[in-house]
N, C-alpha and C positions, 0 to 999 in steps of 0.2 A: 158294619164289620166281620162280622163271622162270617159271613159267607161268601167275603175278599181270602181268608185266613183258609176255610175250606179249601178254595182253589187254587189256593198257593202252595197249599200241602199237598197239593198234586202233581208237582211240575218238577219235581224232582228224575233226576235224570235215566235211574234205573241201570246205568252204570256199573259195571261188577266191582266188585273192593279187588284196590289193587295192592296194599299191603303197604298201604302208603302210613308211616306211623304217626299218631299226632300228638306224641306227647311232646311238652317240650323240650328243644335240648338247650342244652346250656353250652357255655365261650370252650367248656374242656373240653367239648367232645366233638368239636367244629372237625378237626382235622384225623377224626378216627372212624373206621366205615361202620355204618350200624349194621347189628345182623335183624334187626326187626323190621328193618325199612324194605319196599321191595323182591318180601321173599320170594317170589319168583324169577330174581335172579340173582344167585347165590355162586356165578362163577368171576364178578366184576363187584370193586368195592364202588360204594356210592354215600357221598356225602349225607350228615345229617338231616335235616329235616327238606331233602330232594322234593321238588312236584313235578308228577310227570303233567305232561303237555299228549291228553290225548288224542286231540286233533292231529298232531304231528309227530306218534308213535304209530311206527307196525310191527310188530314181532310176530313171530313165525318161527311155528318147531315144540318139540318138548324141552322144559324147563333148562335142562342139563344140554340141549344143542342148539337154543333156540340163532333165529338170525333176521334182523330188519332194523330199525332205528327206533332208538331212544331218547328221546326227546324230555329234557329236565331243566327244569328251574331249579335254582340256588341261590342260594344266601350269600354264599363264597364271594371276594374280591377272584377276578379271574387268576390274578401268580396263587395264589392262593389254593384255588380248584384243583391250576395245574399241578404246584407241590405237591396236591394231596394223591393227584392221582399217580405220578412220578414218584412218590415214596409207597402208595399200596396196590398198587396195580400189579408188580412184581411178585405180592405173595399169594395174590390169586392163583397163578402157575403160566401167568403171562410174561414171555419176553420180549425185554424193546427193539423195536426194529430202527425206526428216528420219534424226535419230535423239534420240533420248532416254537419257541414262547416267541408270540407278536403280540396285535393287535387280537388278533383272532389267531391262537396255538392249537395246534394237533400234534396228537402222541397218536405214535400205532405202537401194535403188542400183536404179538402170533403166539397162540399154542399150539398142539400138533395138530388141530386140524381145521381149525377158526383164524379168522385175525380179524383185530378189533381197531378201531380209530375214533377218537375221540377227540369231537373237535371245540376249542373253552371260545367263547367273545362275552365282554361285559356287554350287560344291559344298559339300559336310557341311565334309568333312574339308582340302584344298585342290584349285586349280584351280578351272575354270571345264566348263561345260557351254555347246557351243553348238548351235543347232540352227539350220542354214541351210534355207529354205526356195527354191526355184526354181520360177518360174511364168512362163507366158507373157505378153507386155505385152501386157493389154489393149487393142482400137483405141477413140479416143474415139467413134469414129462409130461405131453399131450400128448396120442395117439393121436398117429394121421397127417401130423405135421412135421417135416424137418424143421432142421438148422437150420437158419437164412443162413446165408453165407457170410462169408466175412471176410472184408479186402483189406491186407495190410499194404501199410504204406511202405515206402521203399524210401 
């Protein structure tokens, strides 16, 4: 039996600490951003108790200018997760572009140099899956291309 425990202790993933807050959360803090969770993501709000899906998350760049996909599991009902982001994201300097509340909800925000899309869907048993996609904001002027012709209706 002690040999089995020895081998099992060697099965750790060796993945880096991603700053997940392991402290238990209380009901009052469910709708407030957690300052100690995911410390490398200082520019977006994240619900308490968020768990990162490391297999589906791809993040590139410096912490203040990161781009990529962040996949999270949260214990919040999808409508509560939607409300959380709708209320908290503007306080992080994001301007809302659009929002759609449905079975799979979407929120889109922009900042001076990046765009953020948040997809919220219910999980089978309980809680929600969040997919946050961060990308560089496209320029409205694209060099080398002319405006497409506009046909006016008469």
